[in-house]
C-alpha positions as MATLAB code, in Angstrom:
seq = 'XXXXXXXXXXXXXXXXXXXXXXXXXXXXXXXXXXXXXXXXXXXXXXXXXXXXXXXXXXXXXXXXXXXXXXXXXXXXXXXXXXXXXXXXXXXXXXXXXXXXXXXXXXXXXXXXXXXXXXXXXXXXXXXXXXXXXXXXXXXXXXXXXXXXXXXXXXXXXXXXXXXXXXXXXXXXXXXXXXXXXXXXXXXXXXXXXXXXXXXXXXXXXXXXXXXXXXXXXXXXXXXXXXXXXXXXXXXXXXXXXXXXXXXXXXXXXXXXXXXXXXXXXXXXXXXXXXXXXXXXXXXXXXXXXXXXXXXXXXXXXXXXXXXXXXXXXXXXXXXXXXXXXXXXXXXXXXXXXXXXXXXXXXXXXXXXXXXXXXXXXXXXXXXXXXXXXXXXXXXXXXXXXXXXXXXXXXXXXXXXXXXXXXXXXXXXXXXXXXXXXXXXXXXXXXXXXXXXXXXXXXXXXXXXXXXXXXXXXXXXXXXXXXXXXXXXXXXXXXXXXXXXXXXXXXXXXXXXXXXXXXXXXXXXXXXXXXXXXXXXXXXXXXXXXXXXXXXXXXXXXXXXXXXXXXXXXXXXXXXXXXXXXXXXXXXXXXXXXXXXXXXXXXXXXXXXXXXXXXXXXXXXXXXXXXXXXXXXXXXXXXXXXXXXXXXXXXXXXXXXXXXXXXXXXXXX';
ca = [
      -0.030   -0.136    0.431;
       3.045    2.649    0.952;
       4.296    1.782   -2.707;
       1.287    2.328   -4.461;
       0.728    5.643   -2.628;
       3.983    7.048   -3.185;
       3.687    6.025   -6.811;
       0.451    8.071   -7.079;
       2.192   10.747   -5.685;
       4.609   10.635   -7.933;
       2.302   10.517  -10.973;
       0.552   13.451   -9.681;
       3.879   15.652   -9.792;
       4.368   14.452  -12.904;
       1.462   15.887  -14.421;
       1.985   19.119  -12.980;
       5.586   19.083  -14.785;
       3.706   18.207  -18.176;
       1.185   20.704  -17.501;
       3.499   23.695  -17.172;
       4.433   24.367  -20.921;
       1.235   25.115  -22.060;
       0.226   26.734  -18.830;
       2.731   29.110  -18.995;
       2.510   29.560  -22.429;
      -1.241   30.279  -22.894;
      -1.901   31.708  -19.462;
       1.160   33.714  -18.752;
       4.449   33.549  -16.210;
       2.552   34.794  -12.844;
      -1.053   33.299  -13.390;
      -0.907   30.506  -10.665;
      -4.602   30.281  -10.284;
      -5.033   29.421  -14.180;
      -2.087   27.091  -14.037;
      -3.965   25.067  -10.850;
      -7.184   24.928  -13.462;
      -5.215   23.556  -15.954;
      -3.564   20.768  -13.467;
      -7.039   19.898  -12.820;
      -8.604   19.960  -16.205;
      -5.607   17.550  -17.114;
      -6.385   15.350  -14.200;
      -9.921   14.733  -15.809;
      -8.578   14.258  -19.538;
      -6.357   11.876  -18.099;
      -8.580    9.873  -16.620;
     -10.374    9.114  -20.004;
      -7.845    6.373  -21.557;
      -9.716    7.483  -25.214;
      -8.089   10.764  -24.865;
      -4.527    9.012  -25.085;
      -3.314    9.862  -28.376;
      -0.030   11.161  -30.229;
      -0.302   13.254  -33.401;
       2.376   12.396  -35.991;
       2.964   13.737  -39.796;
      -0.532   14.648  -39.366;
      -2.075   11.428  -38.121;
      -3.472   10.603  -34.804;
      -2.971    6.967  -33.117;
      -3.166    5.858  -29.930;
       0.150    6.556  -28.147;
       0.665    2.916  -26.646;
       0.934    2.149  -30.428;
       3.570    4.652  -30.888;
       5.419    4.964  -28.467;
       5.919    1.444  -26.869;
       8.741    0.658  -29.451;
      10.657    3.448  -29.050;
      10.170    3.479  -25.042;
      11.794   -0.161  -25.001;
      14.832    0.974  -27.551;
      15.544    3.635  -24.844;
      15.458    1.403  -22.172;
      17.446   -1.356  -24.373;
      20.344    1.450  -24.958;
      20.370    2.683  -21.188;
      20.324   -0.550  -19.415;
      22.908   -1.625  -21.727;
      24.783    1.590  -20.788;
      24.649    1.310  -17.278;
      25.731   -2.441  -17.581;
      28.744   -1.666  -19.145;
      29.640    1.132  -16.447;
      28.829   -0.939  -13.846;
      31.204   -4.149  -15.062;
      34.097   -1.448  -16.114;
      34.077    0.603  -12.530;
      34.107   -2.816  -10.551;
      37.076   -3.944  -12.455;
      38.919   -0.976  -12.215;
      37.928   -1.006   -8.489;
      39.508   -3.967   -7.960;
      42.423   -3.385   -9.622;
      43.055   -0.090   -7.963;
      42.852   -1.675   -4.478;
      45.783   -4.063   -5.536;
      47.666   -1.648   -7.241;
      50.686    0.734   -5.611;
      49.174    3.735   -3.730;
      51.670    6.269   -6.853;
      49.986    3.992   -9.609;
      46.315    3.825   -8.428;
      46.616    7.898   -7.595;
      47.501    8.457  -10.992;
      44.643    6.383  -12.318;
      42.369    8.640   -9.897;
      43.491   11.807  -11.392;
      43.074   10.296  -15.038;
      39.282    9.815  -14.250;
      38.984   12.846  -12.724;
      39.975   14.370  -15.782;
      37.680   12.328  -18.008;
      34.729   13.214  -15.903;
      35.053   16.970  -16.646;
      34.597   16.298  -20.153;
      30.538   16.866  -21.093;
      28.936   13.821  -22.373;
      28.002   15.446  -26.010;
      31.637   15.741  -26.544;
      32.424   12.026  -26.076;
      29.328   11.372  -28.601;
      31.191   13.850  -31.152;
      34.704   12.384  -30.868;
      33.602    8.705  -31.288;
      31.233    9.754  -34.098;
      35.026   11.786  -35.722;
      36.959    8.245  -34.979;
      34.407    6.108  -36.615;
      34.422    8.375  -39.926;
      38.362    8.896  -39.359;
      38.732    4.752  -39.247;
      36.762    4.830  -42.508;
      38.525    7.144  -44.595;
      41.750    5.970  -43.499;
      41.101    1.876  -43.649;
      37.786    1.545  -45.448;
      36.587   -0.363  -42.405;
      33.403    1.211  -40.474;
      33.874    0.709  -36.695;
      30.139    0.796  -35.583;
      27.124    2.942  -36.930;
      26.789    6.349  -35.563;
      23.516    7.496  -36.621;
      20.441    6.273  -37.430;
      18.864    5.888  -40.815;
      15.605    4.714  -41.861;
      14.003    1.634  -39.209;
      17.258    0.567  -38.332;
      18.393    1.111  -35.066;
      22.070    1.746  -33.441;
      23.142    0.491  -29.884;
      26.580    0.376  -29.602;
      27.708    3.901  -30.182;
      25.141    5.339  -27.873;
      25.790    2.576  -25.187;
      29.494    3.024  -24.913;
      29.318    7.020  -25.005;
      26.261    6.901  -22.611;
      28.550    4.475  -20.268;
      31.465    6.443  -19.723;
      30.818    8.930  -17.244;
      28.613    6.367  -15.042;
      31.344    4.449  -15.041;
      33.643    6.879  -13.464;
      31.075    8.000  -11.087;
      30.604    4.282   -9.992;
      34.499    4.021   -9.497;
      34.680    7.058   -7.740;
      31.897    5.628   -5.423;
      33.185    2.127   -5.048;
      36.396    3.333   -4.103;
      35.822    5.886   -2.016;
      33.668    3.618    0.346;
      36.018    0.718   -0.476;
      38.937    2.330    0.976;
      36.876    4.178    4.310;
      35.850    0.522    4.812;
      39.581   -1.221    4.597;
      40.496    1.010    7.552;
      37.641   -0.181    9.723;
      38.344   -2.762   12.901;
      36.657   -5.579   11.626;
      39.127   -5.529    8.504;
      41.872   -4.950   11.012;
      41.119   -8.040   12.423;
      40.704  -10.199    9.510;
      43.745   -9.414    8.976;
      45.417  -10.022   12.115;
      43.758  -13.604   11.208;
      46.148  -14.176    8.474;
      43.151  -13.774    5.753;
      44.308  -12.580    2.018;
      43.464   -9.203    0.562;
      41.436  -10.583   -2.274;
      39.452  -12.872    0.431;
      38.945   -9.875    2.520;
      37.808   -7.659   -0.423;
      35.338   -9.791   -1.683;
      33.952  -11.912    1.368;
      33.565   -8.921    3.688;
      34.461   -5.327    2.283;
      32.146   -5.908   -1.200;
      29.298   -7.317    1.104;
      29.150   -4.180    3.484;
      29.379   -1.730    1.180;
      26.839   -2.713   -0.974;
      23.766   -0.915    0.519;
      25.514    2.241    0.434;
      26.415    1.655   -3.201;
      22.912    0.857   -4.450;
      21.716    3.951   -3.142;
      24.490    5.900   -4.466;
      23.495    4.616   -7.700;
      20.172    6.657   -8.231;
      21.983    9.840   -8.423;
      24.108    8.318  -11.074;
      20.923    6.814  -12.923;
      19.288   10.234  -12.916;
      22.383   11.726  -14.551;
      22.113    8.837  -17.320;
      18.715    9.804  -17.757;
      19.495   13.411  -18.408;
      22.500   12.142  -20.589;
      19.803    9.812  -22.613;
      17.938   12.793  -23.957;
      21.140   14.302  -25.433;
      22.633   11.284  -26.649;
      19.483   10.581  -28.518;
      19.533   13.677  -30.013;
      23.389   14.025  -31.071;
      23.080   10.030  -32.630;
      19.806   10.688  -34.662;
      17.815    8.100  -32.106;
      13.909    7.794  -32.262;
      13.752    6.927  -28.833;
      11.129    7.997  -26.398;
      12.760   11.698  -25.850;
      12.887   12.297  -29.660;
       8.536   11.694  -29.436;
       8.026   13.692  -26.599;
       9.840   16.774  -28.559;
       7.409   16.142  -31.668;
       4.370   16.263  -30.025;
       5.085   18.778  -26.988;
       1.245   18.302  -25.581;
       0.942   17.763  -22.251;
      -0.592   14.673  -22.496;
       2.264   13.077  -24.282;
       4.711   14.503  -21.869;
       3.052   12.975  -18.851;
       2.715    9.359  -20.293;
       6.077    9.384  -21.855;
       7.862   10.128  -18.185;
       5.076    7.784  -16.624;
       6.799    5.194  -18.807;
      10.122    6.608  -17.992;
       9.527    7.209  -14.269;
       7.484    3.503  -13.208;
      10.545    0.879  -13.382;
      13.379    2.652  -11.515;
      10.701    3.887   -9.065;
       9.676   -0.082   -8.358;
      13.083   -1.511   -8.202;
      14.547    1.157   -5.902;
      11.677    1.863   -3.634;
      10.293   -1.836   -4.099;
      14.185   -2.678   -2.058;
      14.187    0.010    0.195;
      10.292   -0.685    1.502;
      11.750   -4.552    2.030;
      15.161   -3.565    3.997;
      13.664   -1.205    5.956;
      10.141   -2.842    6.595;
      10.677   -2.319   10.743;
      10.124    0.396   12.372;
      12.734    3.577   12.765;
      13.614    5.028   16.300;
      11.972    8.687   16.486;
      14.894   10.899   17.221;
      12.202   13.593   18.173;
      12.145   12.563   21.804;
      15.705   13.891   22.592;
      14.767   17.453   21.566;
      14.443   19.588   24.803;
      12.934   23.095   23.455;
      10.369   24.444   21.142;
      12.113   27.670   19.658;
      10.105   29.344   17.414;
      11.904   29.742   13.839;
      12.184   33.410   14.213;
      14.479   33.098   17.367;
      17.104   31.133   15.247;
      20.438   32.496   13.997;
      19.694   32.853   10.688;
      23.167   33.876    9.673;
      25.303   31.606   11.782;
      26.769   30.018    9.516;
      28.830   32.944    7.877;
      31.377   33.186   10.348;
      31.901   29.410   10.444;
      32.747   29.189    6.779;
      34.349   32.359    6.227;
      36.699   30.611    8.865;
      36.499   27.098    7.124;
      37.563   28.905    3.657;
      40.524   30.576    5.077;
      41.812   26.772    6.629;
      41.255   24.985    3.553;
      43.120   28.028    1.129;
      46.169   26.455    3.049;
      45.483   23.280    0.824;
      46.594   23.610   -2.869;
      44.413   22.365   -4.819;
      41.281   24.298   -3.098;
      43.619   27.520   -3.402;
      44.038   26.856   -7.442;
      40.622   25.811   -7.949;
      38.796   28.915   -5.999;
      41.579   31.719   -7.262;
      40.853   30.277  -10.884;
      36.999   31.100  -10.947;
      37.397   34.472   -9.041;
      40.136   35.601  -12.057;
      38.049   34.351  -14.479;
      34.855   35.999  -13.229;
      36.978   39.368  -12.454;
      38.568   39.689  -15.818;
      35.301   38.956  -17.595;
      34.026   41.879  -15.862;
      36.841   44.020  -16.116;
      37.397   43.291  -19.871;
      33.040   44.624  -20.485;
      33.741   47.851  -18.410;
      37.510   48.641  -19.741;
      37.026   47.858  -23.639;
      34.567   49.920  -25.584;
      34.172   47.231  -27.944;
      34.150   44.116  -25.891;
      33.672   41.403  -29.000;
      35.908   42.324  -31.828;
      33.543   42.029  -35.180;
      35.060   41.266  -38.490;
      32.844   40.671  -41.409;
      35.417   39.965  -44.355;
      39.137   39.477  -43.965;
      40.925   41.457  -47.235;
      44.432   41.320  -48.342;
      46.303   44.436  -49.730;
      45.071   43.876  -53.056;
      41.691   44.498  -51.664;
      40.524   40.764  -52.617;
      38.514   38.802  -49.838;
      40.647   36.343  -48.304;
      38.377   35.058  -45.525;
      34.496   35.013  -44.855;
      33.051   33.921  -41.509;
      33.834   31.658  -39.652;
      37.043   32.887  -39.668;
      40.014   30.354  -38.457;
      42.325   31.164  -35.688;
      44.456   33.813  -36.574;
      46.597   36.987  -35.325;
      43.712   38.976  -34.674;
      41.143   36.100  -33.560;
      43.422   33.916  -31.663;
      40.664   31.318  -31.358;
      39.048   32.380  -34.899;
      35.234   33.497  -35.000;
      31.825   32.307  -35.102;
      29.496   32.084  -38.076;
      29.072   35.387  -38.343;
      32.198   36.665  -37.410;
      32.232   37.912  -33.611;
      35.782   36.617  -32.054;
      35.591   33.465  -29.881;
      38.222   34.495  -27.552;
      36.184   37.420  -26.684;
      32.842   35.940  -26.469;
      34.126   33.638  -23.879;
      35.666   36.267  -21.724;
      32.569   38.163  -22.025;
      30.213   35.366  -21.234;
      32.130   34.407  -18.501;
      30.315   36.275  -15.688;
      27.040   35.423  -16.841;
      27.977   31.616  -17.394;
      30.098   31.328  -13.872;
      28.100   33.628  -11.802;
      24.791   31.952  -12.865;
      25.934   28.518  -11.840;
      27.645   29.552   -8.466;
      24.248   31.424   -7.358;
      22.058   28.609   -8.910;
      24.513   26.185   -6.228;
      24.223   28.654   -3.705;
      20.584   28.806   -3.668;
      20.446   24.953   -3.713;
      22.889   24.612   -1.012;
      21.539   27.576    1.431;
      17.792   26.913    0.331;
      18.721   22.910    1.636;
      20.199   23.629    4.602;
      17.292   25.415    6.129;
      15.260   23.358    4.481;
      17.284   20.740    6.024;
      17.217   21.846    9.529;
      13.202   21.834    9.743;
      13.702   18.407    8.445;
      15.651   17.523   11.119;
      14.576   19.236   14.098;
      10.824   19.592   13.292;
       9.433   16.475   11.081;
       8.883   13.228   13.235;
      10.247   10.299   11.818;
       7.402    8.919   10.043;
       7.123   12.257    8.018;
      10.650   12.177    7.404;
      10.378    8.791    5.908;
       7.398    9.881    3.525;
       9.390   12.849    2.529;
      12.303   11.027    2.006;
      10.144    8.580   -0.714;
       8.404   11.347   -2.391;
      11.873   13.168   -3.243;
      13.349    9.927   -4.501;
      11.012    9.886   -7.265;
      12.743   13.014   -8.537;
      15.664   10.636   -9.142;
      14.019    8.913  -12.213;
      12.811   12.023  -14.159;
      15.757   13.187  -16.295;
      16.844   16.684  -15.286;
      17.732   18.116  -18.418;
      13.918   16.835  -20.119;
      12.375   18.424  -17.578;
      14.645   21.461  -17.681;
      13.900   21.740  -21.324;
       9.951   21.041  -21.080;
       9.767   24.305  -18.173;
      11.986   26.454  -19.905;
      11.202   27.062  -23.751;
       8.011   28.346  -23.090;
       9.732   31.477  -21.380;
      13.219   31.331  -23.268;
      12.602   30.560  -26.483;
      11.966   34.040  -28.229;
       9.818   34.556  -31.403;
      10.280   36.304  -34.582;
       9.656   40.130  -34.741;
       7.684   39.753  -31.404;
      10.887   38.637  -29.140;
       9.884   37.609  -25.284;
       6.900   38.299  -23.468;
       9.603   38.599  -20.076;
      12.149   41.031  -19.546;
      16.142   39.259  -19.297;
      15.927   39.835  -15.870;
      13.000   37.899  -15.547;
      13.845   35.637  -17.621;
      17.203   34.997  -15.942;
      15.358   34.747  -12.606;
      12.454   32.359  -13.798;
      15.433   30.107  -14.992;
      17.698   29.938  -11.855;
      14.441   29.431   -9.726;
      13.377   26.563  -12.099;
      16.898   24.983  -11.825;
      16.987   25.689   -8.385;
      13.758   24.121   -7.449;
      14.008   21.011   -9.325;
      16.958   20.351   -7.473;
      16.073   21.966   -3.797;
      13.931   18.546   -2.435;
      16.956   16.430   -3.086;
      19.669   18.809   -1.798;
      17.221   19.416    1.665;
      17.100   15.658    2.596;
      20.988   15.019    1.678;
      21.578   17.799    3.780;
      18.876   16.650    6.375;
      20.070   13.018    6.273;
      23.675   14.552    7.011;
      22.585   16.276   10.471;
      20.643   13.033   11.502;
      24.074   11.468   10.937;
      26.016   13.549   12.576;
      23.255   14.142   15.228;
      23.988   10.047   16.266;
      27.659   11.101   17.201;
      28.448   10.658   21.118;
      29.082   14.302   21.669;
      26.419   15.625   20.097;
      24.229   12.994   22.109;
      25.905   14.265   25.235;
      25.115   17.621   24.566;
      21.644   16.700   24.119;
      21.798   14.971   27.664;
      23.225   18.098   29.159;
      19.982   20.282   28.180;
      21.587   21.672   25.146;
      18.897   23.386   22.743;
      18.377   22.848   19.168;
      20.036   26.226   18.363;
      23.101   25.232   20.488;
      23.152   21.985   18.959;
      23.308   23.180   15.551;
      25.738   25.794   15.838;
      28.291   24.922   18.017;
      28.110   21.286   17.400;
      26.504   20.303   14.293;
      27.495   22.828   11.429;
      30.964   22.916   12.041;
      30.903   19.173   11.088;
      28.348   19.881    7.993;
      30.337   22.981    6.795;
      32.885   20.650    4.454;
      29.993   18.438    3.206;
      28.413   21.652    2.326;
      31.506   22.729    0.147;
      31.342   19.233   -1.393;
      27.627   19.519   -2.175;
      27.977   23.157   -3.283;
      30.986   21.844   -5.956;
      28.655   19.073   -7.352;
      25.832   21.470   -7.509;
      27.911   23.892   -9.700;
      29.257   21.571  -11.834;
      25.615   19.966  -12.610;
      24.141   23.519  -13.457;
      26.800   23.881  -15.821;
      26.183   20.319  -17.470;
      22.800   21.477  -17.724;
      23.489   24.662  -19.529;
      25.463   22.528  -21.981;
      22.660   20.420  -22.345;
      20.428   23.419  -23.100;
      22.647   24.963  -25.327;
      22.543   21.967  -27.792;
      18.799   22.328  -28.108;
      19.228   26.079  -28.554;
      18.151   27.558  -25.248;
      20.275   29.767  -24.170;
      20.978   31.730  -20.840;
      18.874   34.708  -20.696;
      16.716   33.607  -23.905;
      16.822   32.376  -27.658;
      17.241   35.081  -30.374;
      14.965   34.023  -33.247;
      14.859   35.587  -36.482;
      11.981   35.530  -39.520;
      12.267   35.558  -42.761;
      12.917   32.893  -45.626;
      16.218   32.543  -44.792;
      16.325   33.091  -41.099;
      19.581   32.941  -39.406;
      20.591   30.214  -36.539;
      19.169   30.965  -33.341;
      21.833   32.579  -30.651;
      22.246   33.980  -27.334;
      21.909   37.507  -26.672;
      24.316   37.335  -23.475;
      27.125   35.493  -25.344;
      27.328   32.950  -22.443;
      29.056   29.514  -23.295;
      26.332   27.443  -24.071;
      25.279   29.667  -26.897;
      28.493   28.557  -29.355;
      27.983   24.740  -27.797;
      24.698   24.717  -30.141;
      26.753   24.768  -33.452;
      29.283   21.792  -32.082;
      27.823   19.351  -34.476;
      27.925   21.396  -37.694;
      31.625   22.821  -36.366;
      33.181   19.548  -35.814;
      31.635   17.411  -39.144;
      32.463   20.716  -41.403;
      35.742   20.577  -40.184;
      35.228   24.028  -38.491;
      36.258   22.506  -35.374;
      37.352   25.918  -33.313;
      33.861   26.764  -32.925;
      32.776   24.146  -30.584;
      36.513   23.019  -28.887;
      36.948   26.187  -27.552;
      33.526   26.581  -25.203;
      34.278   22.837  -24.327;
      37.465   23.696  -23.151;
      36.067   26.682  -21.185;
      33.407   24.465  -19.598;
      36.295   21.843  -18.856;
      38.369   24.690  -17.117;
      35.828   25.494  -15.003;
      34.668   22.079  -14.260;
      38.259   21.448  -13.022;
      38.580   24.390  -10.956;
      35.709   23.402   -9.148;
      36.697   19.661   -9.308;
      40.122   20.831   -7.625;
      37.973   22.554   -4.505;
      36.032   19.647   -3.871;
      39.029   17.540   -4.000;
      40.803   20.065   -1.398;
      37.733   19.712    1.008;
      38.069   15.843    0.626;
      41.501   15.490    1.309;
      41.135   17.176    4.627;
      38.506   14.964    5.477;
      39.783   11.950    4.626;
      42.929   12.829    6.732;
      40.424   13.403    9.627;
      38.904   10.518    9.789;
      42.763    8.503    8.561;
      42.871    7.724    4.997;
      46.297    8.563    3.619;
      45.935   10.808    0.186;
      48.454   10.500   -2.513;
      50.708    8.662    0.208;
      50.905   11.823    2.332;
      51.057   10.714    5.887;
      48.621   12.303    7.924;
      49.652   15.715    9.391;
      49.441   15.673   13.399;
      49.225   19.465   15.070;
      52.147   19.067   17.224;
      55.477   17.682   16.414;
      56.761   15.071   18.994;
      59.723   15.716   20.393;
      62.328   13.091   20.778;
      64.117   13.462   24.565;
      67.388   12.518   25.069;
      67.880    9.464   27.276;
      70.057    9.680   30.776;
      73.564    9.015   30.322;
      75.646    7.580   33.223;
      78.884    9.200   33.364;
      82.286    8.088   35.417;
      81.527   10.555   38.121;
      78.195    9.330   39.443;
      79.695    6.229   40.092;
      82.741    8.137   42.249;
      79.915   10.609   43.935;
      78.064    7.101   44.979;
      81.268    5.356   45.892;
      82.613    8.126   48.025;
      78.729    8.583   49.518;
      79.160    4.796   50.760;
      82.400    5.092   52.423;
      80.847    8.063   54.170;
      78.270    6.035   55.436;
];
């Protein structure tokens, strides 16, 4: 009954998302009453199965007749990619555990570098590799695009499995290393058990529950990437048909099909494993303070102090400094230069003959070349850095700060049964592709109209995009931070403070937050990287930060960005790579990678400090103690001592 109840709640959430694009387009951005009216009207229409229709090329057919086969096709590609990623991650983890530390450290750094590469770049590079091998050797390695009724499997599976493989490997290795330093592993070693037997008989068994639940986030990322991969490889899977018929009924039923199998798997396992009742920790609470009595900004001083302490870590300092320099230089470039973006329509030689037309290749005046309009790519990257990076930082900050305060309410004010309900409801979000949901909700507002433009101002569009990208992830960060508070609250020193009569306010700012703050840094970094990847995905579908400029006429220009944010150059990635004009796509992709690497250095610096605190060696560096041990000199007897003793005995 619980499973059915949570499933129905998930379906209601999907209906609310599916109605939003049409409601915003027809009722306006601020008509909340009209939005709820559209939801109620849609629920009544959804209950009529005869209305489940799909319109395609002027024909109307029943939904299942049209989309059941594409749905199975998408599941097969997703399942194959998941199997490949899991298998490779498991093999790499086992190999890394037995490798020397210096070699395993090099492998980790390589995989960290690969994780910065957006999934669409993997797809483009694989396509280029297949074309190169065919041109060089006359051998087609594999099919990389769908033509007619013929389906492709291997190329999208390989591309889709790369990032999940890296994520699974990092999680497996992290929890394996933490498990290997626990007392029961030392006891097994003292009995003479081999490292291989300990790994397969004890470690893997103990880490499997944690690994299973970590897999939700990775599958969530795979579902988002599926939307992009199907577009790049010209696949006609379930996401292709959602975009073709953009009606609420099609969106709702398609999302329900994607949602159902993963929901049943994870929720079924959870209810089976956690069937017993949980202890209600609210019985330990001593005070009933109102929310207005809390010290709302108590975390600022702690974060500032921790930030300065972490700046002594080289990785944290380099990553943080790189982001600050890029943002400040972008603002300075836009303010100080009269024409921030250089423009050259045609290049002429000394005789006046045209020698180059847009897009210009990289040369002296334009180091990175120009786009298809003749604007300098380097200048666009510099000008767009402040929009891209500041927007990603703001969204990540809203997710973490909002999740923190809602997590405080979650931990201190909700009873255990209500927490359980909220956890199950929030878990449902993990089974919906974030990029697809963002596309559905943002397109009605960001997509401009020829001549007419947009219905909302630039500020309203930026605020709407920031709010949507925050709200979609805020429930997840709330539960994540709430559960972190819950785990820290079970420590002995916190329980002792409770028994001594410590208030919730005292427990939070004195005991819980100092231990939570480093984890908030890690969550913030992950959310920043996720926001950048969402912007990359949206750029592929011509949804740009601040709005997409659309021109009319018989020969309209391609969609372009008005803020020169980095995703605006991503939209032409496929065209540029396939036509040899690689500089148009490579430069913005490298810019995204540099920003992701900078944030990864910040996260890695925080993780290293945390691992040193719990006793895990990092890159062969021994754990530093606060005070050095001073070796005292031992007392050495000398001849005078014996003479003094002899004289003393004679006198006696």
